[in-house]
C-alpha positions as CSV (number, residue, x, y, z in Angstrom):
1,M,6.2,24.8,-28.8
2,E,3.6,26.6,-31.0
3,Y,0.5,27.9,-29.1
4,V,-1.2,30.9,-28.1
5,K,-2.0,32.1,-24.7
6,N,-5.9,32.1,-25.1
7,I,-8.7,31.7,-27.8
8,L,-8.4,35.6,-28.7
9,G,-5.0,34.7,-30.0
10,T,-6.5,32.8,-32.8
11,I,-8.3,35.6,-34.4
12,G,-7.3,36.6,-37.9
13,N,-5.1,35.2,-40.7
14,T,-8.2,33.6,-42.3
15,P,-7.5,32.0,-45.9
16,L,-8.3,33.1,-49.1
17,V,-10.2,30.4,-51.3
18,Q,-10.6,30.4,-55.0
19,L,-14.3,30.2,-55.9
20,N,-15.2,28.1,-59.2
21,K,-18.5,26.6,-59.7
22,V,-20.8,29.3,-58.3
23,T,-19.0,32.1,-59.9
24,A,-18.3,30.4,-63.3
25,E,-20.0,33.1,-65.4
26,I,-17.6,35.7,-63.8
27,D,-14.5,36.3,-66.2
28,A,-11.9,37.3,-63.5
29,L,-10.1,35.3,-60.5
30,V,-12.8,35.4,-57.8
31,L,-11.2,34.8,-54.0
32,A,-13.3,34.4,-50.8
33,K,-11.9,35.6,-47.5
34,V,-13.6,33.1,-45.1
35,E,-13.9,34.7,-42.0
36,T,-15.5,31.6,-40.2
37,F,-12.1,30.4,-39.5
38,N,-12.0,32.8,-36.6
39,P,-12.8,31.5,-33.4
40,G,-16.3,32.9,-32.9
41,N,-17.0,32.1,-36.6
42,S,-17.1,35.4,-38.0
43,V,-15.4,38.5,-39.1
44,K,-17.2,40.3,-36.1
45,D,-14.2,38.8,-33.7
46,R,-12.0,41.1,-35.0
47,M,-13.7,44.4,-34.3
48,A,-15.2,42.9,-31.1
49,V,-12.0,42.5,-29.5
50,K,-10.7,45.8,-30.8
51,M,-13.5,47.6,-29.3
52,V,-13.1,45.8,-25.9
53,E,-9.3,46.7,-25.8
54,D,-9.7,50.5,-26.8
55,A,-12.6,50.8,-24.1
56,E,-10.3,49.2,-21.7
57,A,-7.5,51.4,-22.7
58,D,-9.4,54.8,-22.2
59,G,-11.4,53.9,-19.1
60,R,-14.9,53.2,-20.6
61,L,-14.5,49.7,-19.7
62,K,-13.8,48.9,-16.1
63,P,-12.7,45.9,-14.2
64,G,-15.9,43.6,-13.3
65,G,-18.0,45.7,-15.7
66,T,-20.9,44.6,-18.0
67,I,-20.9,44.8,-21.5
68,I,-24.1,45.6,-23.4
69,E,-24.7,45.7,-27.2
70,G,-27.5,45.4,-29.7
71,T,-26.1,42.6,-32.4
72,S,-27.4,40.6,-35.0
73,G,-25.7,37.6,-33.1
74,N,-22.0,37.6,-34.7
75,T,-20.5,40.7,-32.6
76,G,-22.1,39.2,-29.8
77,M,-20.1,36.3,-30.1
78,G,-16.9,38.1,-30.3
79,L,-17.8,40.3,-27.4
80,A,-18.7,37.2,-25.5
81,L,-15.2,35.2,-26.3
82,A,-13.5,38.9,-25.0
83,A,-15.8,38.9,-22.0
84,V,-15.0,35.2,-21.1
85,I,-11.4,35.6,-21.3
86,K,-11.1,39.1,-19.6
87,G,-14.1,38.4,-16.9
88,Y,-16.9,40.7,-17.9
89,K,-20.6,40.4,-17.9
90,L,-22.5,40.5,-21.1
91,I,-26.0,41.3,-22.3
92,C,-26.9,41.1,-26.0
93,V,-30.1,42.6,-27.4
94,L,-31.1,40.8,-30.5
95,S,-34.0,41.3,-32.9
96,D,-36.5,38.5,-33.0
97,K,-35.6,37.9,-36.8
98,Q,-32.3,36.4,-35.9
99,S,-31.8,32.8,-35.9
100,K,-32.5,30.7,-32.9
101,E,-29.0,29.1,-33.3
102,K,-27.4,32.4,-32.9
103,M,-29.5,33.2,-29.5
104,D,-28.3,29.6,-28.3
105,I,-24.9,30.1,-29.2
106,L,-24.5,33.2,-27.1
107,R,-26.2,32.0,-24.1
108,A,-23.7,28.9,-24.2
109,V,-21.0,31.3,-24.1
110,G,-22.6,33.0,-21.0
111,A,-24.3,36.0,-22.5
112,E,-27.7,37.0,-21.5
113,V,-29.9,37.5,-24.5
114,V,-32.6,39.8,-24.9
115,V,-35.0,39.7,-27.8
116,C,-36.8,42.5,-29.2
117,P,-39.5,42.9,-32.1
118,T,-38.3,43.4,-35.5
119,D,-41.0,45.4,-37.0
120,V,-40.5,48.6,-34.9
121,D,-38.9,51.9,-35.9
122,P,-35.4,52.4,-34.5
123,S,-36.6,55.2,-32.4
124,D,-39.4,53.0,-30.9
125,P,-38.6,52.1,-27.0
126,R,-39.0,48.4,-28.0
127,S,-36.3,48.6,-30.9
128,Y,-33.2,46.5,-30.0
129,Y,-31.2,50.2,-30.6
130,S,-33.4,51.6,-27.9
131,V,-33.3,48.7,-25.5
132,S,-29.5,48.6,-25.5
133,K,-29.2,52.1,-25.0
134,R,-31.7,51.9,-22.0
135,L,-30.3,49.1,-20.4
136,A,-26.6,50.9,-20.4
137,T,-28.2,53.7,-18.5
138,E,-30.0,51.3,-15.9
139,T,-27.0,49.0,-15.2
140,P,-24.2,49.8,-13.0
141,N,-20.4,49.6,-14.2
142,S,-21.8,49.1,-17.8
143,W,-20.4,50.0,-21.2
144,Y,-22.6,50.2,-24.4
145,V,-20.5,49.1,-27.3
146,N,-22.6,50.6,-30.0
147,Q,-20.8,49.2,-33.0
148,Y,-22.6,51.1,-35.4
149,D,-20.9,54.5,-34.5
150,N,-17.9,53.2,-32.7
151,P,-14.6,53.9,-34.7
152,S,-12.8,51.1,-33.3
153,N,-15.1,48.8,-35.5
154,A,-13.7,50.1,-39.0
155,L,-10.3,50.5,-37.4
156,A,-9.9,46.9,-36.6
157,H,-10.6,46.3,-40.3
158,Y,-8.1,48.9,-41.3
159,E,-5.5,47.3,-39.2
160,Q,-6.3,43.7,-39.6
161,T,-8.4,42.5,-42.4
162,A,-7.2,44.9,-45.3
163,P,-3.5,44.1,-44.5
164,E,-3.9,40.7,-44.5
165,L,-5.8,40.3,-47.9
166,W,-3.3,42.8,-49.4
167,K,-0.6,40.6,-48.6
168,Q,-2.5,37.4,-49.6
169,T,-3.1,39.0,-53.1
170,E,0.5,40.4,-53.2
171,G,-1.3,43.9,-53.8
172,K,-3.0,42.4,-57.0
173,V,-6.6,43.0,-55.6
174,T,-8.8,44.9,-57.8
175,H,-12.3,44.8,-56.5
176,F,-13.6,44.1,-52.9
177,V,-17.4,43.1,-52.5
178,V,-18.8,42.9,-49.2
179,G,-22.2,42.9,-47.3
180,V,-22.8,46.1,-45.1
181,G,-24.5,46.3,-42.0
182,T,-22.7,48.2,-39.4
183,G,-20.5,49.5,-42.2
184,G,-17.0,48.7,-39.9
185,T,-15.8,46.0,-42.6
186,I,-16.2,47.8,-46.0
187,S,-14.9,51.2,-44.7
188,G,-12.0,50.0,-42.6
189,V,-10.9,47.7,-45.7
190,A,-11.7,50.5,-48.3
191,K,-9.5,52.9,-46.5
192,Y,-6.6,50.8,-46.3
193,L,-6.9,49.5,-50.1
194,K,-7.5,52.7,-51.8
195,E,-4.4,54.0,-49.6
196,Q,-2.3,51.4,-51.3
197,N,-3.9,51.5,-54.6
198,P,-6.5,54.3,-55.5
199,N,-7.9,52.4,-58.3
200,V,-9.4,49.5,-56.3
201,K,-13.1,49.2,-56.4
202,V,-15.2,48.6,-53.4
203,W,-19.0,47.3,-54.0
204,G,-21.1,46.9,-51.0
205,I,-24.1,44.5,-51.0
206,D,-27.4,46.0,-49.8
207,T,-30.9,44.1,-49.2
208,Y,-34.3,45.3,-50.2
209,G,-35.8,46.9,-47.1
210,S,-32.5,48.8,-46.3
211,V,-31.7,52.3,-47.3
212,F,-27.9,52.1,-48.2
213,K,-28.2,52.1,-52.0
214,K,-30.3,54.9,-52.3
215,Y,-28.8,57.1,-49.8
216,H,-25.5,56.3,-51.7
217,E,-26.7,57.2,-54.8
218,T,-29.0,60.4,-54.1
219,G,-28.2,61.4,-50.7
220,V,-31.8,60.9,-49.7
221,F,-32.5,58.7,-46.6
222,D,-35.9,57.3,-48.0
223,E,-38.0,56.0,-45.0
224,N,-40.4,54.7,-47.8
225,E,-37.5,52.0,-48.7
226,V,-37.4,50.7,-45.0
227,Y,-39.4,47.5,-44.2
228,S,-38.9,44.2,-42.9
229,Y,-36.6,41.7,-44.7
230,I,-35.5,38.2,-43.7
231,T,-31.8,38.6,-44.9
232,E,-29.5,38.6,-41.5
233,G,-26.3,40.7,-41.0
234,I,-26.5,43.4,-43.9
235,G,-28.7,46.2,-44.6
236,E,-30.2,49.1,-42.2
237,D,-32.8,51.3,-41.4
238,I,-30.6,53.8,-39.9
239,L,-27.0,55.5,-41.4
240,P,-24.3,54.2,-38.8
241,K,-21.4,56.6,-38.6
242,N,-19.1,53.5,-39.5
243,V,-20.3,53.6,-43.1
244,D,-18.1,56.0,-44.9
245,F,-19.8,56.4,-48.3
246,S,-17.0,58.4,-49.6
247,L,-15.0,55.0,-49.8
248,I,-17.6,53.0,-51.7
249,D,-17.9,52.9,-55.4
250,G,-21.1,51.6,-55.6
251,F,-24.0,49.4,-53.9
252,T,-26.3,46.6,-55.5
253,K,-29.3,45.1,-53.8
254,V,-30.2,41.4,-53.5
255,T,-33.4,39.8,-52.8
256,D,-34.1,37.7,-49.7
257,K,-34.6,34.6,-51.8
258,D,-31.5,35.0,-53.9
259,A,-29.4,35.4,-50.6
260,A,-30.9,32.2,-49.2
261,V,-30.4,30.4,-52.5
262,Y,-26.9,31.5,-53.1
263,T,-26.0,30.5,-49.4
264,R,-27.2,26.9,-50.4
265,R,-25.3,27.0,-53.5
266,L,-22.0,27.9,-52.0
267,A,-22.4,24.7,-49.7
268,L,-23.3,22.5,-52.4
269,E,-21.2,23.7,-55.1
270,E,-17.9,25.0,-53.1
271,G,-18.2,22.9,-50.1
272,I,-18.2,26.4,-48.3
273,F,-20.6,26.2,-45.2
274,V,-21.2,29.9,-44.5
275,G,-24.1,32.2,-43.7
276,N,-26.8,34.2,-45.1
277,S,-24.9,37.3,-45.9
278,A,-22.4,35.3,-48.1
279,G,-25.2,34.1,-50.3
280,A,-26.2,37.9,-50.8
281,A,-22.7,38.8,-51.6
282,I,-21.9,36.1,-54.1
283,K,-25.5,36.8,-55.9
284,G,-24.7,40.6,-55.7
285,M,-21.2,39.9,-57.3
286,L,-22.8,38.0,-60.1
287,Q,-25.1,41.3,-60.5
288,L,-21.8,43.2,-61.2
289,K,-19.9,40.8,-63.2
290,E,-19.8,43.5,-66.2
291,H,-17.7,45.3,-64.1
292,F,-15.0,42.8,-63.9
293,K,-12.3,41.8,-66.6
294,P,-10.2,38.6,-67.0
295,E,-7.1,40.0,-65.4
296,D,-9.1,41.2,-62.4
297,V,-8.8,39.8,-58.9
298,V,-12.0,40.0,-57.0
299,V,-12.3,39.5,-53.4
300,V,-15.5,38.7,-51.4
301,L,-15.8,38.4,-47.7
302,F,-17.9,35.8,-46.1
303,H,-18.8,37.1,-42.7
304,D,-20.0,34.1,-40.8
305,S,-20.6,30.4,-40.7
306,G,-23.7,28.3,-42.0
307,S,-24.2,26.8,-38.6
308,R,-26.2,29.7,-37.4
309,Y,-28.6,29.1,-40.1
310,V,-29.2,25.5,-40.1
311,G,-32.9,26.3,-39.0
312,K,-33.5,28.6,-41.9
313,M,-31.6,28.7,-45.2
314,F,-30.3,24.8,-44.7
315,N,-33.7,23.8,-43.6
316,D,-36.2,22.7,-46.7
317,D,-39.3,23.3,-44.8
318,W,-38.3,26.9,-43.7
319,M,-37.4,27.7,-47.4
320,R,-40.5,26.0,-48.8
321,E,-42.7,28.2,-46.3
322,Q,-40.8,31.4,-47.5
323,G,-41.4,30.2,-51.0
324,F,-37.8,30.2,-52.0
325,L,-37.4,26.6,-53.2
326,D,-38.1,26.5,-56.8
327,E,-40.9,23.7,-56.8
328,E,-43.1,24.4,-59.9
329,A,-46.8,24.0,-58.8
330,T,-49.0,22.7,-61.4
331,K,-51.6,20.7,-59.8
332,A,-54.0,21.3,-56.7
333,K,-51.8,18.6,-55.0
334,D,-48.9,20.6,-55.2
335,L,-50.4,23.2,-53.5
336,I,-51.6,21.1,-50.3
337,K,-48.4,18.9,-50.0
338,N,-47.2,20.6,-46.9
339,T,-51.0,20.0,-45.3
340,I,-52.0,17.0,-46.9
341,D,-51.7,15.0,-43.7
342,K,-53.3,17.2,-41.7
343,P,-57.1,16.8,-40.8
344,L,-59.2,19.3,-42.5
345,M,-60.9,21.8,-40.1
346,V,-64.6,21.7,-40.6
347,A,-67.6,23.0,-38.6
348,R,-71.3,21.6,-38.3
349,T,-74.3,23.5,-39.1
350,E,-75.8,23.3,-35.8
351,E,-72.6,24.9,-34.2
352,L,-73.0,28.2,-32.5
353,V,-71.1,31.1,-34.6
354,S,-69.0,31.8,-31.3
355,H,-67.7,28.2,-31.7
356,A,-66.7,28.5,-35.1
357,I,-65.2,32.0,-34.6
358,E,-63.2,30.4,-31.6
359,R,-61.9,27.6,-33.8
360,M,-60.8,30.0,-36.4
361,R,-58.9,32.2,-33.8
362,K,-57.1,29.3,-32.2
363,H,-55.9,27.8,-35.8
364,K,-55.4,31.1,-37.3
365,I,-57.7,30.5,-40.5
366,S,-60.0,32.6,-42.3
367,Q,-62.3,30.3,-43.7
368,V,-64.0,27.0,-42.6
369,P,-66.3,24.4,-44.6
370,V,-69.4,23.7,-43.0
371,M,-70.8,19.9,-43.0
372,D,-74.0,17.9,-42.0
373,V,-74.7,14.4,-41.9
374,T,-74.9,14.5,-46.1
375,G,-71.6,16.1,-46.5
376,F,-70.5,19.7,-47.3
377,V,-73.3,21.9,-47.3
378,G,-72.2,25.3,-46.9
379,S,-68.9,27.7,-45.8
380,V,-68.4,30.4,-43.3
381,D,-65.4,33.0,-43.6
382,E,-64.5,36.1,-41.9
383,T,-66.0,38.2,-44.5
384,D,-69.6,36.4,-44.1
385,L,-69.1,36.9,-40.2
386,F,-68.3,40.3,-40.4
387,D,-71.5,41.3,-42.8
388,S,-73.8,39.2,-40.4
389,Y,-72.4,41.1,-37.4
390,L,-73.0,44.3,-39.1
391,E,-76.6,42.9,-39.3
392,D,-77.1,41.6,-36.2
393,K,-74.8,42.2,-33.1
394,D,-76.2,38.9,-31.5
395,I,-75.0,36.8,-34.1
396,A,-72.6,34.9,-31.8
397,E,-75.4,32.8,-30.4
398,K,-77.0,31.8,-33.6
399,P,-76.4,28.5,-35.6
400,L,-74.1,28.6,-38.3
401,K,-76.6,27.4,-40.9
402,D,-78.1,30.7,-40.4
403,V,-74.9,32.6,-41.6
404,M,-73.3,30.1,-43.8
405,G,-72.6,30.9,-47.6
406,K,-72.4,28.4,-50.5
407,A,-70.2,25.1,-50.1
408,Y,-67.0,25.3,-51.6
409,P,-66.5,23.6,-55.1
410,V,-64.7,20.2,-54.9
411,V,-62.0,19.3,-57.1
412,G,-59.8,16.4,-57.7
413,A,-55.8,16.3,-56.5
414,D,-54.7,16.1,-60.1
415,A,-57.0,19.1,-61.0
416,S,-54.7,22.1,-62.8
417,I,-54.0,25.3,-61.0
418,E,-55.6,27.1,-63.6
419,E,-58.9,25.1,-63.2
420,V,-58.7,26.0,-59.3
421,T,-58.0,29.6,-59.7
422,K,-61.1,29.9,-61.9
423,L,-63.1,28.4,-59.2
424,M,-62.1,31.2,-56.8
425,N,-64.0,34.6,-56.8
426,K,-65.4,37.3,-54.9
427,D,-68.2,35.0,-53.6
428,N,-65.9,31.9,-53.3
429,Q,-62.9,32.0,-51.1
430,A,-61.6,28.4,-51.2
431,V,-61.8,25.1,-53.2
432,L,-61.7,21.7,-51.5
433,V,-59.5,18.8,-52.8
434,D,-60.9,15.1,-53.0
435,L,-57.8,13.2,-51.7
436,G,-60.2,9.9,-51.6
437,N,-61.3,7.5,-48.8
438,G,-63.4,10.3,-47.6
439,K,-60.4,12.8,-46.9
440,H,-60.4,16.2,-48.3
441,S,-57.9,19.2,-48.0
442,I,-58.5,23.1,-49.0
443,I,-57.0,25.4,-51.1
444,T,-57.3,29.0,-50.5
445,K,-56.3,32.5,-52.2
446,H,-53.4,32.5,-49.7
447,D,-52.0,29.1,-51.1
448,I,-52.2,30.3,-54.5
449,I,-50.2,33.2,-53.8
450,N,-47.7,31.5,-52.1
451,S,-47.0,29.3,-55.4
452,I,-45.9,32.5,-57.3
453,Q,-42.4,31.9,-57.8
């Protein structure tokens, strides 16, 4: 009989799969190390179990203890599997940009999930780094994993991932390409491969908003490069100890849009349903194509499963909201297609200013057309209200007709975007679209900006 004693025994020995269509412009053999075949559906299963077992061996993790870690979700899943099998509690701290699917999956396997804001400095007490450390000091019999600086992270890939792909390629691998987050995968694999063949080139995929590429090239940690980004699982606003820059030959950055688009292309063109960082890795590889020769064997690692991004990259509405779908807008109706079935928010001339402000606040809008029995007669926006308030602090109890500006111009649904933009200026913040049968919609400057590809 062939079987393993528990689910942890199925970790590793993931397949190499040749890529064909999505990498057609690369003149080399491109192979994907598809880590979604691990039981937790990501490469992080390897290092999670390694970190747990090393902590058990040296006494940092004691029987009945609580494992605490800040994670983008995948390490948390690997830790959850280990915790279930070995009898530990688990607290996972995630930033709020991580997908809902990741959070739900972690809860499904018994983890307690704590969500922290993304747009804060790493040293901020609200950041997921800080909250993880604080919980570890407050929780009795707990162990803080710290995958960013834990040497067992990179060691797992040195001992497992790299020997696998070396054997699978019969030592013919010439390039290794992978997204960089904690640094464990790229550093562990790079160390092993370069020990076998110093000529193997290792490329890291970074994202805009992350510090890795510039730091690798200049040695400068540029805080001006740090800003919020959508791509999950790669990039950092810190320098983890697991990132061994001396083993990395170079970095290339990939935009959020390209990462999302190529994630979908992998599913549609290769039948490989993988996560957001895989799309970034493929686009990054295409950006590096001049480095590859026909005789090369290029291995790219796909971190995790597409099932964790169903509500994001694989959702047309989400992609459209982010401006990631290449749907060219040429007419007024193209700009309002997502709101065309929603009623137009309006105000009445005799309404109090305070009522309009409350409606704008509730619906998170900046401008409202104003009507009377004859139709559209004016408009009010936050600029009008601010200027009026400077002149009269008691404006809230006055009717809108006393503060409203000119009525917005009206165009037909087939009006060109050029025609619409010409109607917008300093004194005119929006344009109304006549949909017929007494229905109207509104186009704002924000809608115009969102249409820019």
